[in-house]
N, C-alpha and C positions, 0 to 999 in steps of 0.2 A: 501423420504429421512428421515433418522433419525438424531436427534441432541443429542449429548452426553454432559453431564456435570459431572465433577468429583471433589471431594473435593480437594481444592487447596493445602492442606498440605499432600496429599496422599504419597508423597515421604518421608516425615518425618516419617510417620507411618511405611512404609516399612523399612526405615533405623533403626528405633528403634528395630525392630525385628531382622534384620540381624546382628546388632552390639551387641545383647544380653541385651539391656537396658530393654526390655519388652519381655515377652513370647508370648503374644497375644494382638492384637489390631485390629481395623477395620477402614475402610473409606467407604464413600458412593459413589455410581455411579447412575446417573439418565439418562433415555433415553425417548425421546418423538418424536412423528412424526410431521413433518411440516404440514401434511395434516389435522391433527385433534389433538387438545389439550387434548381430552379425552384419546388418546392412549399414556399413560405415564406409565413408570415403574421406580421403585426406589428400589435399593438393597444396602445392606451393605456387603462389602467384608471383610471376616475374614482373618486376616494375621497371619500366624504362620510360624515356621521353615519348616513345611512340604509343605506349598504352600498358595495360595490365592484363596478363593472361597466363595460363599454365603452359607447360612444354608441349602438350598435345593439342593445343588450341581448342580444348573442350570447354574451358572455363574462362569467362571474362569478368573483370571487376571494373565497375564504372562509378565515377564521382559525380555527385549532384550538388545542389546548393544546401546550405544550412545543415551541414554535417550528415547529409543523407547520401546513401550509396546503394548500388544494386550489384548483386551477384547473379550472373547468368550461367547456368549449367545446362548445356544443350539448349532446349527450348524453354526451360523453366527459369523464371526470374524471381529472386528473393529480394525483398526490400529491407534495407538496413539503415539504422540511425545511430550515430555515435554521440558521445557526451561532449559538452563544451567546457567542463571544469571538473577537477578533482581536488578534494581536500584530504590530505593524508595526516591523520592525527597519530603520530608514531607510537607504537607499543600500546595502543588502546584497542581492545576488542569491542567494537561497536555493537550495541544491541537495540538501540532506538534513537529516533531523531524527531525534532519538531522545529519549525521555522516561524519567526515572528511575522505578523501581518504586514509590517513595513519592509520586510526582507532584509533588515539590518543584521539580525542575529539568527543563529540556530543554536539549539541546545542538544547535546548528545549524551545518551546514557550508555554505560559500558557494562560488560559482563562481570566486572569487579565491583559494581555498585557505585561507580563514580559518575558525577555530572560534570560536563564541560560546556561552558558558555563561550561561544565563538562569535567574534564580530566579523561579518562578511565584508564590510566596507574597508576595514583596516587589515583584514587577514591576520588577526591576532586572537589568542585565547585570552578572554577577559577574566574568567573565573573558573576555578576547579574546586569541586566539592567532593573530597574523598569520602568513601563509606556513607554516601547518601542513603543507600539501601544495602541490604545484605545480598551480595552477588547481583544477578541480572536486574537491570532496569528495563522493564518490558514495554512501557508506554510513557509518552511525554506529550503535554499540550501547553501551549501558551494561552493565557487568558486574553480576552479581547483588548485589554489595556496594554498588552505586551510587557507589563511590568512584573507579572507573577507567572510562575511555571508550576504545572502539576506533574508529578512523577508517580509511577506505579512500579513496584518491584515484585519479585517472586517471594518476597517476605510477607506478601499480602497487605502491605501498607500503602496508603495513598498519602502523598506529602505535597505541601505547597511551599514554594521557595521564592524569595526575592532574588533579583538579578545580581545582587551583591553577595549572595551566598547564605543569607540568613534563613533558617527554617521557620516558617510561619505557622504551620499546622500539620499534625499527623493524625490520620484517620484510619480506622480498621474495624471491619465488621464481618466481611465475608470470609468463609473458612476454606475455600479452595481457590485455585488460580483466578485472578482477575483478568478477564479477556478483552474488555473494552471499556472506555470511558467517553462521555459526551457532555459538553457544557451546554446549559440551557439559557436561552435568552441572550440579551446584549451584554450582560455583565459577567455571566458565568457564576453568579452567587450560588445558584443551584446546579447540580450536575448529577448524572446517573452513572453507575458502574455495573457491569455485568460480570458474572462469575460462573465457574464450572460447578458451583454448588446449586445452580438453578435460579439464583436470585438476580434481580435488577434493582439495586438500591438507589433511592433518590436522596441526595445529601444536601445539607446547607453548610457552606464553607465557614461562615463566621463562627458558628458554634461547633462545627465538626460533627453534626448529628445526622443520623438517618431519619428522614421524615416519613418515608414510606418504602415498602419493599414489594415489588411485583414478582409473581411467579406464574408459570403456566398452570392453569387450573387442572388440566387433565394429567399432568405429571410435574409435581413441584420440584423434582430432582433432576429434570432434564437439563443437562449442562448448557449454559449459554456460551456459544463460540464467538459471536459477533453481533453487532447491531448498528443501525443507522437511524438518525433522527429524521422525522418528517412533520407534516402539518396535518392537524385534525381538529375540528371544532370541539370545544368543550364548554361546560357551563361556567367555569371559572370559580367553582367552589373550592376554597383552599382549606387545608387541614390546620394551618397555623400561620402566624405572622412570619415564620421562617421560610415560607414558600413564596418565591418571587419569580415572575415571568415564566410560569409553567403552563399557562393557559394556551389552548389551541396548538399544542404540540403532541406528537405521538412518537413511538419508537417501534421499528420493525426489528424483531429479535430473531437471529438465526440460531436454532438449537441443534444439538448433536443428533437428535432424532431425524433431522432432515426437514423439520417444520419451520416455517417463517411465520411468526405470530405478531400481530399488531397489538400494542397497548396504548390506551389513551392516557397520557401523562397528566393532563389537567384534571381529568375526572377520576384518576387513580383506578383504572379498571382494564381488564382484558376485553377486547372487542371481538366481533364476529369475523373480522378480516384475517384470513389465514391462507398461506400458500404452501402446497406440498406436492412433491413429485419424486417418489422413490425414498429409499431409506438412508442414503448417504448423508452424512452430517453436513450442515451448512458451515463452510469455512471462512467465508468473506461476503460482504454485502455493501452495496452503495445505492444511491438514489439520484434520479434526475427527473424533477417534476412528478409526472404520473407514472414513471417507469422505475421498477426495482431491478437491479442486476445482482445476481448472487452466484458465488462460486462454491464448489462442493469438494468433499474429501476424495471423491472418485475422479476429479479433474473435469467435471462438467461445469459449463457456464450456462446460466438460464436467465432469461429476461421476462419480467412479469408486468402486465398491465394492471396497475393498482385499481383503477376504477372498474375495469371489466372483471377483475378477479381471476384472470387466466394467464397461462404462460404463452408468450408470443414468439419465443425463439429459444433454441437449445443448441449448444455447440460442445463437442467433445475435444478436450485437450489431452494432455498426458494422464492416463488413468492411474498411473503408478504413484502420482503425487497429488496432494490437495492444491486447489487454487488458494493459497494462503494470503495473497494480496490481490485486491481488486479495487480500482479507483476509476470513477467516471471522469474523463478528461474534457470531453466536449460533446455537445448534443445540438444537432440542427435537424429539425423536422423528424424524419424517420431514420436518420443516421446518427449512431451513437459511437463514440470512441472511448475505449476503456483500456486501462493498463492492468495487466495480469502478471503475477509471478506464480509459476506452476512447477516448482522444483528446480534443482541445480541447473544453471545456465539457461533458464527458460523465462526470460523477461520480455514481454511482448506488448505492443500496441495493437489492438484489434479494432478496426473500423467496421462496424456492423450496419448493414442496410437492412432494417427490420422488414421492409416490404419485399425486397427480392431475396432476402436471406443470404446475401453475398458477404463474405468476410475478407477484408484486405488485411493482411498480417505484416507487421513490421517488427523485426528483431532489434532490440536495443543492445548494442555491442560496445566493445572497448573496455569492459571490465575484466578482472583477472580470471584466469581459467578456473573452471569448476566453482564459480562464485555462488554464494547464497545471499538472498535478500532477507534482512532481519526486520526492516521497517521502511516505510515510504512517507515522505512529507511533500505536500503540494502547496505552492504559493505562486499566485499569478501564473506565469508561463513556465515556472520551474518545477521539475520533478527531481526531488532529492532522494537518492537511493542509499540506504544504510546497509553496507556490506562490510567487508574488512576495512574499507575506507569509504568516504562519502563521494558519490558520483552524481553530478548534476546534468540532467538532460533538459531540453526544451520541449 
């Protein structure tokens, strides 16, 4: 697999030529192989009114619609897509992001433990909450009402906040890094949190109590790296009046052992549904109807048929880095489109045809050189990438 890097200001260069501000300019493009750092190429693309190509006429750069581009190297064509918006929160090292369901606001967590509430409609910072957590804020979620936000920090605390900055609740139970949170039902009064200590705790927000804790029966200490919520029939027997809207829900948990295990949330039990292939830890997971998509610490991406209980597709990305982010963007029949982050400068859209096993790969470009992705938020058609700044793709 090839990795591509492009000058982050390349669109400004193209715009200067198209609008007549300059007659000629250039930007650089680099390509390297994940198999060997020795296999590297670096080109300057000359931009004129007549087109975009390198001095040796080996490379062509072509503009499409909707921020899409193509790079042609000899006979090989690479698909590229640029961002349509950036939000630069100066002097803030971003660690997490969430966006409201109405797309009016996003909330950002920083490595200094600060929360920043930003209004997208007015392009203004509405609220700053310094020292919301001790250092890194690792996860954020808006509640369905869009009026309350949940934050998680490396201090092992889960906190609820109003949009005006008031702290509503602080919760803590797990003793190692909290790796995932998921709201249950239409209100989010109950939620679950996964931890490196091997537990998946089910909480009630009003009292800040743990109602139940799931653990993998075969190994209680197997670290939880990620999970995704799904649907599963349950009897509806509740443990107490603090349990709301937990029936007919399940969770698929990705463990460090490489196992994906299903738990029935409504019936408070581990089920017989389990997916396993190799020993590499599960690093990310998402779901689309009857399909699970999982990323691994060795850079593999796997697709599972939940009903059939079998793997239907496997794809190797950069084995030197985990697939730390994986989001299903679109599904139509046997074609599924996923967003993956697989190490520095490797942010991709993969369109996978599960029947033919053909993968069409699009590089998301325009971010700073050697960028890292700390978090991703999806809302409607927007893909919000939290790196050193916020970058929004369609």
